[in-house]
N, C-alpha and C positions, 0 to 999 in steps of 0.2 A: 476558129481556125480549126480543121479538120486534124486527128492524129491518125500519126503512119499506121501503115498493118505494120507490125512486125509480129517475128514467131516467136512463140516462148512467152508475152507478154500479151495480157489482156488490160485494156482502158475501160475505163468507168468515168464519163465524163456527165457531171450533174453542175446546177448553177453554183451550188454552194461547195464543191469540190473536186478535181480531177483524184482518181483511184490508177492506181499501176500496181498488176501483182505482176511481182516476175521470181522465174524459180530458184533456187539457192541449189550450187553443190555442196554435199556436204563432207564436212573435212574432218574426213576419218580418223585421223592420230589423233585431233581435238576433244572429237566427241568419244571417243574409249577413253582417254585421258580422264577427261569429265566424269564421266559415268564412274568410273571408277573411283573417282576424289569421293566425288556424290556418295556413294554406298558405304565407303571409307569412313564419312561423315558421321553418315546413318550410326553404321555399326559403333562407331567411338562413343558417338553421343550416348544411344544404347546403353552401352558396358560402364560406363561412367555413372550415368543415370543409376545403375545398379550397386553401383561403389557408393554412391553419395547416399541413395535410400537404404544401402545397407547399413551402415555409419549407426552406431552408437552413440552419437554424441550426448546424449545427457548425463552421460554417467563423466562426460570429462569436465574438468574444472571449464569456469566460465570463461576465464580469461582465450583458455584456449580454443571451445566453442566460439565465440564469437570469432576468432582470427579465423578456424578454419570456414568458419559461414560466409567470410567475406572474400577469402581465397577463393572460395568453391564461386561467387557471386562474377569474381572478375574474371574465374576460368570461362562461365556460362556466357558471358559478357562478349569476351573474344575469341570464343566458339561460335556462340551466334553470327558473331560478324563473316567469320571465315568460314558458313555455311552460307550466309546470305550471297556469297560472292561467288560460290562454286553454285549455289544455286542458278544466278544468273547465268551466266557464262553456260551453265549445262544445254539451259534453254536455246542461246545463243545458236548455238552448235547441233541442237536437237534439232531446229527447224528445216523445213525443206521448202518454205517460200519466203518472200517477202512481200509488203506492200506499202508503197509509199505514196502519203496523201498530200493534197497543196490545198489546202485550203487560204482564205485570205489572211493572208498573215502570218501565216502557220506551217512546215513543212516536218512532219510525221513520217518516220520508218518504223514499220513493225515488223516481227520477225514474228509469226503468228504458231502456237504451240497448242493447241485446242484450246482452251478457256486462257491459258496460260499466255505466253511470251515475253518478249523482251519490246518495248517501244520508247523511240527518242523521240525528242519533239526539239524543232528549232525555229526560232524567229525569223521569220524570209525578211525580216529587213538588214540583218545581219548576215543571209546567205549569199554567196558568190554565185557568179556563174559555173555552170556545170562543166566539167571537163573529163577526158578519159585521163585515168592512173595507169601509167607502165607497168608502174614498181609493184600494184594493188589487181591490175587488171581490171577496178571496177570504176564505176561511175563513181567522182568525187568530187568533191564542194569546198569551199573554205566557210568556216563559222567564225569571223572573227579572226582572231590568234591561230583558232584550231581547225582544224577539217573532218571532213565526214565523208564514208563511202556507202555505198549500196549497188545492187544490180551486181554481185561479184558470178552469180550465176549463169550470165548472159555473156554473149560471144561479143568479139569487139566489134564487127559491126552491126550486131543488134542494140549494143551500147551507144555507138555510134549514131546510130539511128535515134537512137531514146535522148541523147544528149541534145541531139539536133534540134527536136520537137520540144522539147522541155526549154531550152533556150530561146528557141523564137517565142513559144509564149510568155516565157516567165521573164527573160533576161534578153530583148529584142536587141539591145546596143550591144551582145557583147558575140562577138567570131565564133566560130568551133574550132579549137585548138589543138592539132594533134595530140600533143605533147603535150601534158602540164609541167609546167617551170617549178611548180612550189608543192611536193607530195601530201598527200592529206595523211592525217596520221592517226 
C-alpha cells in the first residue's frame, strides 16, 4: 500500500518497519516549569551533598551516626526517584519532534532529544485502531485498558490522513471514526 503525502510528516517504509516522523508543538508552560524544577533539583542536590560531606559524623556517638546515615540514604533514594521523574518529563516536553515506529508486533513512540529522549513501546497485539481525540487534539489508540497518544503537533486534517493510512495498513477492519468514544489518557 502506498503511503500518502502529508505535509509535516515524513514516512520511511522498509520491510522491517514503518517510520513516521512528525513535528511537535512545544508546550512552553510545562517546559519552563520542568526546566525550573530540574534546575532546582540539581541546586538542592549540590547543597545537600555539601551539607552531607561537610558534616563531621566521626565525632558523633555510634547510634546517632548510624541513624544519621540511614536518614541520609532514605532521603537520597527519594530524592533520586524525584529527580528521575523530573528528568523524564523535562525530556518529554523539550523534544521538538516525534517518531513513530511500527515493527512486526511492536509499536514504538519516541520523542528524541539528541542522544536522550523518551521512548514508549507497545505490543501490537493489544493496540486498538487509531482514532482522533478531540480532547487532546491528537491521534489516540487504546492499549488494553489504557490509552496512548501521539501526533500532538499535527493539524486535524493531517492527523486524519495519518489515521486513515495507518488503519488501512494495520487495522483494515477498523473504520475511521470522527470522534472517539473513549478518550485516551
